[in-house]
C-alpha positions as CSV (number, residue, x, y, z in Angstrom):
1,M,96.6,253.5,-65.0
2,P,94.8,255.1,-68.0
3,A,91.3,256.4,-67.9
4,E,89.7,254.9,-70.7
5,Q,90.7,251.1,-70.4
6,K,89.1,248.9,-72.3
7,T,89.0,244.9,-71.5
8,S,90.7,243.2,-74.4
9,F,90.1,239.9,-75.4
10,P,92.7,237.6,-76.3
11,P,93.2,237.5,-80.5
12,W,92.2,234.0,-80.8
13,I,88.6,234.3,-79.4
14,M,86.9,236.0,-82.2
15,P,88.0,233.6,-84.7
16,L,87.0,231.2,-82.1
17,L,83.4,232.6,-81.7
18,S,82.6,232.7,-85.3
19,L,83.6,229.1,-85.6
20,V,81.3,228.4,-83.0
21,A,78.4,230.5,-84.6
22,G,79.2,228.9,-88.0
23,I,78.6,225.6,-86.6
24,I,75.6,226.3,-84.2
25,G,74.0,228.1,-87.5
26,S,74.8,224.6,-89.6
27,L,73.6,222.6,-87.0
28,V,70.3,224.6,-86.9
29,T,70.0,224.6,-90.7
30,F,70.8,220.6,-90.7
31,S,68.1,219.8,-88.3
32,Y,65.5,222.2,-90.2
33,K,66.4,220.4,-93.4
34,Y,66.4,217.5,-92.4
35,G,63.1,217.7,-90.6
36,T,61.6,218.8,-93.8
37,M,63.3,215.7,-95.9
38,E,61.9,213.5,-93.2
39,G,58.3,214.5,-93.6
40,K,58.9,214.4,-97.4
41,V,60.4,210.6,-97.2
42,S,57.5,210.1,-95.0
43,T,55.0,211.1,-97.4
44,N,57.3,209.8,-100.6
45,A,56.9,206.5,-98.7
46,D,53.0,206.7,-98.7
47,K,52.9,207.5,-102.3
48,I,55.2,204.5,-102.9
49,E,53.1,202.1,-101.2
50,T,49.7,203.6,-102.6
51,L,51.6,203.3,-106.1
52,R,52.6,199.6,-105.4
53,S,49.1,198.5,-104.1
54,D,47.7,199.8,-107.2
55,L,50.1,198.3,-109.3
56,N,49.6,194.8,-107.8
57,A,45.6,195.8,-108.1
58,L,46.4,196.4,-111.8
59,R,48.1,193.5,-112.4
60,T,45.7,191.1,-110.6
61,D,42.9,192.6,-113.3
62,Y,45.6,192.2,-115.9
63,Q,45.4,188.4,-115.2
64,T,42.0,187.9,-114.7
65,D,41.5,189.6,-118.0
66,K,43.9,187.7,-119.8
67,T,42.8,184.2,-118.6
68,K,39.3,185.4,-119.4
69,R,40.5,186.2,-122.8
70,D,42.7,182.9,-123.3
71,A,39.6,180.9,-122.6
72,E,37.2,183.3,-125.3
73,A,39.8,182.2,-127.8
74,A,40.1,178.5,-126.5
75,A,36.0,178.7,-126.8
76,R,36.7,180.2,-130.6
77,L,39.0,178.0,-131.6
78,A,37.3,174.8,-130.8
79,S,33.9,176.3,-132.2
80,Y,35.9,177.0,-135.3
81,E,37.5,173.4,-135.4
82,A,34.1,171.9,-134.5
83,A,32.7,174.2,-137.6
84,R,35.7,173.1,-139.9
85,A,34.9,169.5,-139.1
86,A,31.1,169.5,-139.8
87,K,32.3,171.2,-143.2
88,M,34.6,168.5,-143.9
89,G,32.3,166.4,-143.3
90,E,30.0,167.3,-145.5
91,L,32.7,167.8,-148.2
92,E,33.8,164.0,-147.8
93,Q,30.1,162.8,-148.1
94,A,29.7,165.0,-151.3
95,L,33.0,163.8,-152.6
96,N,31.3,160.0,-151.8
97,R,28.5,161.1,-153.6
98,L,30.2,161.8,-157.0
99,E,32.4,158.9,-156.6
100,K,29.4,156.9,-156.4
101,I,28.3,158.2,-160.0
102,P,29.5,156.6,-163.1
103,S,31.6,158.5,-165.3
104,P,30.6,158.7,-168.9
105,R,32.8,157.0,-171.2
């Protein structure tokens, strides 16, 4: 036996160890990224829920304001119609008075 005998590994062991190390590294990286993404997803879900509730509040406010504006517009229209009817009544009375005046011949 030679004095410097090295234990030799089979030739397939180094590529196998390299593959296992790569898989472990990928799993660690994936778990880290997944954990980070999971936190971001939950944060984004909270933001989305906040935005959704804000949007619903704005829709409610808009509907309330729209109803108020429609009621005000209807009241203005009724007021204009009443004023128009009063003016038409005055004009009809004036026309009736003018019709009663005999025309000069």
